[in-house]
Structure formats: C-alpha cells, structure tokens
C-alpha positions in Angstrom: 41.0 -22.8 16.3 37.9 -21.8 17.7 37.2 -18.8 19.8 37.1 -18.9 23.6 33.7 -17.7 24.0 32.6 -19.9 21.2 34.2 -22.9 23.3 32.3 -21.6 26.3 29.1 -21.8 24.1 29.4 -25.2 22.8 30.7 -26.7 26.4 27.1 -25.1 28.0 24.9 -26.8 25.4 27.0 -29.9 25.6 26.6 -29.9 29.1 22.7 -30.2 28.7 23.1 -33.1 26.9 25.4 -34.9 29.2 23.2 -34.1 32.1 20.5 -36.5 30.6 22.4 -39.4 29.5 22.1 -42.5 31.1 24.5 -44.4 33.0 24.8 -47.3 30.4 25.4 -44.2 27.4 28.0 -42.3 30.0 30.0 -46.3 30.1 29.6 -46.7 26.4 31.5 -43.4 26.0 34.2 -44.4 28.5 34.9 -47.8 27.1 35.1 -46.5 23.7 37.6 -43.7 25.1 39.7 -46.3 26.7 40.1 -48.4 23.5 40.6 -45.3 21.5 43.7 -44.0 23.8 45.1 -47.8 23.4 44.8 -47.6 19.7 46.0 -44.2 19.3 49.3 -45.2 21.5 51.5 -44.4 19.0 50.2 -41.0 17.9 50.5 -40.1 21.7 54.0 -41.3 22.2 55.2 -39.3 18.9 53.6 -36.3 20.2 54.7 -36.8 23.9 58.3 -37.0 22.6 58.2 -34.2 20.8 56.8 -32.2 24.1 59.7 -34.1 26.1 62.4 -32.9 23.6 61.0 -29.5 24.1 61.3 -29.9 27.4 65.0 -30.8 27.9 65.8 -28.0 25.7 64.3 -26.0 27.8 66.2 -27.2 30.9 63.2 -28.7 32.4 64.5 -30.6 35.6 64.6 -34.5 35.8 61.4 -34.8 38.1 58.9 -32.6 35.9 60.0 -34.6 32.8 59.4 -37.8 34.4 55.5 -36.6 35.1 55.7 -35.5 31.3 56.4 -38.7 30.1 54.4 -41.2 28.7 55.1 -44.7 27.7 53.1 -47.8 26.8 52.4 -49.1 30.1 51.4 -45.5 31.4 49.0 -45.1 28.4 47.5 -49.0 29.2 47.2 -47.6 33.3 45.4 -44.1 31.9 43.3 -46.1 29.6 42.3 -48.7 32.7 41.7 -45.8 34.8 39.1 -44.7 32.3 37.4 -48.1 32.2 37.5 -48.4 36.4 35.4 -45.1 36.1 33.0 -47.2 34.7 33.2 -49.3 37.4 32.0 -46.6 40.0 28.2 -46.0 40.8 27.0 -42.8 39.0 26.4 -39.9 41.4 23.5 -38.4 38.9 20.0 -38.7 39.8 20.2 -40.2 43.7 17.8 -38.6 45.8 18.3 -38.2 49.3 17.1 -37.0 52.5 13.1 -37.2 51.4 11.0 -36.0 54.1 7.1 -35.4 54.1 6.4 -32.1 55.7 2.6 -31.4 57.7 1.4 -29.8 54.7 1.7 -33.1 53.0 4.5 -31.8 50.7 7.3 -34.1 49.9 11.2 -32.4 49.9 14.0 -34.2 48.9 17.8 -33.7 47.6 18.6 -34.8 44.2 22.4 -34.9 42.9 22.9 -33.4 39.4 25.9 -32.5 37.5 27.8 -29.0 38.1 27.7 -28.2 34.7 30.6 -27.1 32.8 33.6 -27.6 34.6 37.1 -25.7 33.2 40.5 -27.5 34.3 43.8 -25.6 34.0 46.7 -28.2 35.1 50.7 -28.5 34.3 52.9 -30.8 32.8 50.6 -34.1 33.7 49.0 -35.4 30.3 47.2 -38.2 32.6 45.2 -35.8 33.8 43.7 -34.9 30.6 41.9 -38.6 30.3 41.1 -38.7 34.0 39.1 -35.4 34.1 37.4 -36.0 31.0 36.3 -39.3 32.1 35.4 -38.1 35.5 33.4 -35.3 34.3 31.4 -37.6 31.7 31.0 -39.8 34.1 29.4 -37.3 36.4 27.2 -35.5 33.4 29.1 -32.7 33.4 30.9 -31.0 30.1 34.7 -30.0 30.7 37.0 -27.8 29.2 40.9 -28.7 29.7 43.9 -26.2 29.5 47.0 -28.1 30.1 50.2 -26.4 30.3 52.5 -25.4 27.3 55.0 -28.3 28.5 52.4 -31.3 27.1 50.4 -29.5 24.6 51.4 -31.9 21.5 50.7 -35.4 23.9 47.5 -32.8 25.6 46.2 -32.4 21.7 46.7 -36.0 20.9 44.4 -37.5 23.9 42.2 -35.3 23.0 41.9 -36.2 19.4 41.4 -39.5 20.4 38.6 -39.2 23.3 36.8 -36.9 20.8 37.0 -39.5 18.3 35.3 -42.0 21.2 32.4 -39.6 21.3 31.8 -38.8 17.7 31.8 -43.0 17.4 28.9 -43.2 20.2 27.1 -40.4 18.8 27.7 -38.0 21.5 28.5 -33.7 21.0 32.1 -33.8 20.8 32.3 -30.7 22.4 31.3 -32.4 25.8 35.4 -32.7 26.1 37.3 -29.6 24.7 41.3 -29.1 25.0 42.6 -25.3 24.3 45.3 -25.5 22.2 46.4 -21.9 23.0 48.3 -21.9 26.1 49.2 -18.1 26.5 48.6 -16.8 29.8 45.8 -14.3 28.3 43.6 -17.4 27.1 44.0 -19.0 30.4 43.3 -15.5 32.0 40.0 -14.9 29.9 39.6 -18.6 30.6 39.0 -17.6 34.6 36.6 -14.7 33.3 34.3 -17.0 31.8 31.5 -16.7 34.0 28.5 -17.0 31.6 29.7 -20.5 30.5 31.7 -22.0 32.9 30.3 -23.1 36.5 33.4 -24.1 38.5 37.2 -24.0 37.7 39.8 -26.2 39.3 43.5 -25.8 39.2 45.8 -28.5 39.2 49.4 -27.9 39.9 52.5 -25.8 41.7 51.7 -23.2 44.0 52.1 -20.3 41.5 49.6 -21.6 39.0 46.9 -21.9 42.1 47.6 -18.5 43.3 47.3 -17.1 40.1 43.9 -18.4 39.3 42.4 -17.8 42.8 43.9 -14.3 42.6 42.4 -13.7 39.1 39.5 -15.9 38.5 35.9 -14.5 38.8 34.7 -17.9 38.0 34.5 -20.2 41.3 37.1 -21.8 41.9 38.1 -25.2 43.9 41.7 -25.3 44.9 43.7 -28.4 44.6 46.8 -29.3 44.7 49.6 -27.7 46.5 51.2 -30.0 49.1 53.3 -29.2 51.6 53.1 -32.7 53.0 54.8 -33.2 56.9 55.9 -36.6 58.3 56.4 -36.4 62.4 58.3 -39.1 63.7 57.0 -39.3 67.6 59.7 -40.7 69.9 57.5 -43.5 70.5 57.8 -45.3 67.2 59.0 -48.2 65.6 62.1 -47.1 63.8 62.0 -49.1 60.7 58.5 -48.5 59.9 59.5 -44.5 60.6 62.5 -45.4 58.0 60.1 -46.9 55.4 57.8 -44.2 55.4 59.8 -41.4 54.9 61.4 -43.4 52.2 58.7 -43.7 50.5 56.9 -40.7 51.1 59.7 -38.7 49.6 61.2 -40.7 47.0 58.5 -43.0 45.2 57.5 -40.1 43.2 58.7 -36.8 44.4 57.2 -34.5 41.8 53.5 -35.2 42.9 51.2 -33.2 45.6 51.2 -35.8 48.0 55.1 -36.2 48.5 56.5 -35.4 51.7 58.3 -32.4 51.8 59.1 -31.8 55.9 60.6 -33.7 58.3 59.9 -33.3 61.5 61.9 -35.8 64.3 61.0 -35.9 68.3 64.1 -34.4 70.0 64.8 -37.4 72.0 65.2 -39.9 69.5 66.7 -37.3 66.7 70.1 -38.3 67.0 69.9 -41.9 66.7 67.3 -42.3 64.1 67.9 -39.1 61.8 71.1 -40.9 60.6 68.9 -44.0 60.4 67.1 -42.0 58.2 69.5 -40.2 56.1 71.2 -43.3 55.0 67.9 -44.5 53.9 67.1 -41.2 51.7 70.9 -41.3 50.9 70.1 -44.4 48.1 68.1 -41.5 46.4 70.5 -38.8 46.7 67.8 -36.7 48.7 69.7 -33.2 49.7 68.5 -32.4 53.5 68.0 -28.9 54.6 67.7 -29.1 58.4 67.5 -26.9 61.4 70.4 -25.7 63.5 69.7 -29.1 65.9 69.7 -31.4 62.5 72.8 -29.9 61.2 74.5 -30.6 64.0 73.1 -34.3 64.0 73.5 -35.0 59.9 76.1 -32.1 58.8 73.4 -31.3 56.2 72.9 -27.6 54.4 71.0 -25.4 56.9 67.4 -24.6 56.0 66.2 -21.1 55.5 63.3 -20.1 56.8 61.3 -20.3 53.7 62.3 -24.2 53.3 59.9 -24.9 55.7 57.0 -23.3 53.6 58.3 -24.9 50.3 56.7 -27.7 47.9 60.1 -29.3 46.5 58.5 -31.6 44.0 62.3 -33.3 44.0 64.7 -35.0 46.0 65.0 -32.0 48.5 63.7 -32.1 52.6 63.1 -30.0 55.1 64.0 -31.4 58.4 63.5 -30.0 61.7 64.3 -31.4 65.6 61.0 -31.1 67.6 60.2 -31.2 71.4 57.3 -33.5 70.8 53.8 -33.9 69.4 52.6 -30.3 70.1 55.5 -28.4 68.5 55.1 -30.6 65.8 51.1 -29.9 65.3 51.8 -26.0 65.6 54.7 -26.2 63.2 52.5 -28.3 60.6 49.5 -25.6 61.1 51.8 -23.1 60.1 53.6 -24.1 57.1 51.3 -26.8 56.0 49.0 -26.1 53.0 46.2 -28.4 54.3 47.1 -31.6 51.7 48.5 -34.8 53.5 50.3 -34.8 57.1 51.3 -38.2 58.9 52.3 -39.1 62.3 54.1 -42.4 63.1 54.0 -43.2 66.7 52.8 -46.3 68.8 51.0 -43.9 71.3 47.5 -44.2 71.0 47.0 -40.8 72.5 49.2 -38.9 70.4 48.0 -40.5 67.5 44.4 -39.0 68.2 45.8 -35.8 69.1 47.4 -35.7 65.9 44.1 -36.7 63.9 42.0 -34.2 66.4 44.3 -30.9 65.9 46.1 -31.4 62.4 44.2 -29.1 59.7 44.4 -30.8 56.7 42.3 -32.7 54.1 44.1 -36.0 54.8 45.8 -37.1 58.3 47.4 -40.0 58.4 48.6 -42.5 61.5 51.7 -45.0 60.3 51.3 -45.0 56.6 52.9 -42.5 53.8 51.3 -39.8 52.6 51.4 -41.3 48.8 47.9 -42.7 49.4 46.2 -39.6 49.0 45.0 -40.3 45.8 41.3 -41.0 44.5 42.2 -44.8 43.4 43.7 -45.4 46.7 40.9 -43.8 48.4 38.7 -46.6 46.3 36.9 -43.4 44.1 38.8 -44.2 40.9 40.3 -41.5 39.0 40.3 -38.3 41.0 39.7 -34.6 39.1 42.3 -33.3 42.0 42.9 -33.3 46.0 40.8 -29.9 47.0 42.6 -28.2 49.8 39.9 -25.9 50.5 37.1 -26.6 52.7 34.0 -26.0 50.2 32.4 -27.5 48.6 35.0 -30.7 48.8 37.9 -31.2 50.6 40.5 -34.0 50.0 40.3 -36.5 46.6 37.4 -35.4 44.5 35.7 -37.9 42.7 32.4 -37.9 41.0 30.0 -37.0 43.9 32.4 -33.9 44.4 31.4 -32.9 41.0 27.9 -32.9 41.4 25.6 -30.6 43.6 22.3 -30.9 44.3 18.7 -29.5 43.8 15.7 -30.0 45.8 12.8 -31.7 44.6 9.4 -31.2 45.8 6.2 -33.5 45.3 2.9 -31.9 46.0 -1.1 -32.4 45.5 -2.4 -28.8 45.2 -0.9 -27.3 48.3 -1.0 -23.4 48.4 1.3 -21.2 51.2 -1.5 -19.1 53.4 
C-alpha cells in the first residue's frame, strides 16, 4: 500500500492531465467504468457479503446494513448512474461574463476543475462510484476514504474503476482509494494541504464534526439531515399522511429522510392518530412532546431528540401553535438540509419558503427528493448544508471553480 504522501503526489499529477481531457475522452472513460462495474458484479457482491457478515457480527443496525448492502440490481443502478453522468453537460471550459473594458481588455470567467478532491464517507459503497464519476467528468482527481464497514466492497469497486482507466490509457491515480481506514490516516488526510484542494465528508454528524474540527484542508460540509415536516392547519390530510410516511419510511437511513414532525395544534388531535396509523405499518417509534404523548400515548421526547438525525424508524413529534412556531423550531433544531410544509394556504407556504434557513425547502412534497438525480444533476457528490461555495445537491458545476481570462492587444497600466 502506498504511503499517503505518495497518494497525494500521484493525485496531483493525475489532476493535471484530467484538467485538459476532452469531454469525449472523459465520457469514454465513464462508459468503461460502467461496463467494468457490471462485468465485475460477482467479485463486488462477494466482497460485499464479507462486509455484511462483518457488520452483522459487530451488531450493525438493520438500517445501516441496508445502506451497505448491494445486489445485482443495485450494482446495475450504480453503473447506470455512471452512464447518466455521460449525458450531463461538461462544465469545464465554459466561459461566462465576457466583458470589454474601456481600455479594450476583454475579461471573462472560465470554469475549471478544483484539482484534487478528497472524500471521507461511511458505509455507502455507491458513493465510491458516484464520487469517482462526478470528479472525473469535472476534470478532478479523487482520493476516496470509505469506512471500515464497506472496505472490501470499496476495494472491489475501485479496482474495477482503475481497470477502466488503464483500458482507456488514463493515469489510474485519477481514482485512488485509501485501504487504511484508521482514524490516524483519516486525520493525516485532513492535513494534506499541499496536495488536496478540497475535502468533502459524507456521513453522520460525528464524522462531519470531526472533519470540520480537525481539517486544515478546505472543507465542504455535507449530509447531516435533521429534516422536518410541518403539517399546517390548512392541509390535505391524506396528502399529509402520505408525505410523512414516505419521508420517514421510504429509506430511513439516508440524510433526506424526515426525522421530526411538527403539527399545528388545531388539527393535531384529529390528524396525529391518522399519521400514527400510517407509520405503524413500518413500526415507527414516535417520541413526542407532552401534547403529543397525551394524544398518542407514545414515548416522551427529550430535548436532545429534537436535534437528532436518527437514520432509523424513529420520529420526534411536536405540536406547535402554527407556522411561526414551526419555522422557529426548524431554524433552531434543523441542520440546514431539507424542510417541508404541507398546506393549502399560499401565504403560509410563501412564509415558510422565505423564512426557513435550509438548502432545500419544500411545499407539499417529501424531503426525499433532495438528491442530485431527482434534481436533474445526475449522481451527486453530496448535499452541502453550508453556504460556501456550494449549497444543496452538489453536481458537476459545484465541482468546478473559476479563473479569469483576459485578452489584450498590448495594453499597459498607467
């Protein structure tokens, strides 16, 4: 296994060649990656079974095992996600805002790759392929550091992708995976300023906090999703039940799943039992405020429950006076990811859209749509919950920066 410094140097070298690749060549490589992933399905599944068994032996929760598990269908989906990146416009080289100054200088902005991107993530092996596809299409080299839970799967996926690079005559160091999943190596990666241009953590609150606190490399925060749904007094009750059920149970282990439910006091006694009946189909555990407990006889929520990203079949519930209290609650306890209101009231909807501070704010829809594919970006590198330099699903455009290009004809400054 190569030393970390050598991995950084190799990535920097590879980034220089990727930055000038044509769109046609990058798409050729992506097609080869998708093909190799499908051809190596048996090897990837064998590796994944070893990870799953290790996870079960370690007592991993079912929701996390689901995030880790691959099937032939899921691998086909991962390969299809890579192919979808082929169809996306290449942002590299796009020139915008070209203006002519009074002295005749022509000044414009040109989109260019960030350079070397490092990604630290947890037990979701699809990230390995998604991240590689997006970074390659945007002309960046990538250093991937997955969690120990998925290490065998990640090694198999990375090997398939590196075979594709070799097949196309591209430096295989354009995509590198750290096989050492120790905390020490992760901390060293966070300090590799000489070679890494940006670090993106994807995972739970603990991982993201550790990266933000310890990294000297520039960081884009992603992922932590304490997402809320507020049911307004003016709502379609059937719609409300369906949205809550979908947002909480469709895939509870992901960052855009709902973790907290807010219900207007005037409709809570009537609506909460209906919502509970719907959620009981998936045995969702409710942790409610005193008013909720009185209505549903559920567990009493602690203060910390309203801050939690459960990633499980658990939902905190609070009865609120109306849209103003809902907004205040969300802005206090939320993580700036995805928030939703269910309402028929246009003015309440606009107030919610204007005043909730989050990357994605919904009216009458599930928070589960906060996703690069659903937004039309293809696969995503993550959901940024910060405000610089990107916010929300990060697609190809968010993996570039700009430089100024200036055309002159002999101008000198006086």
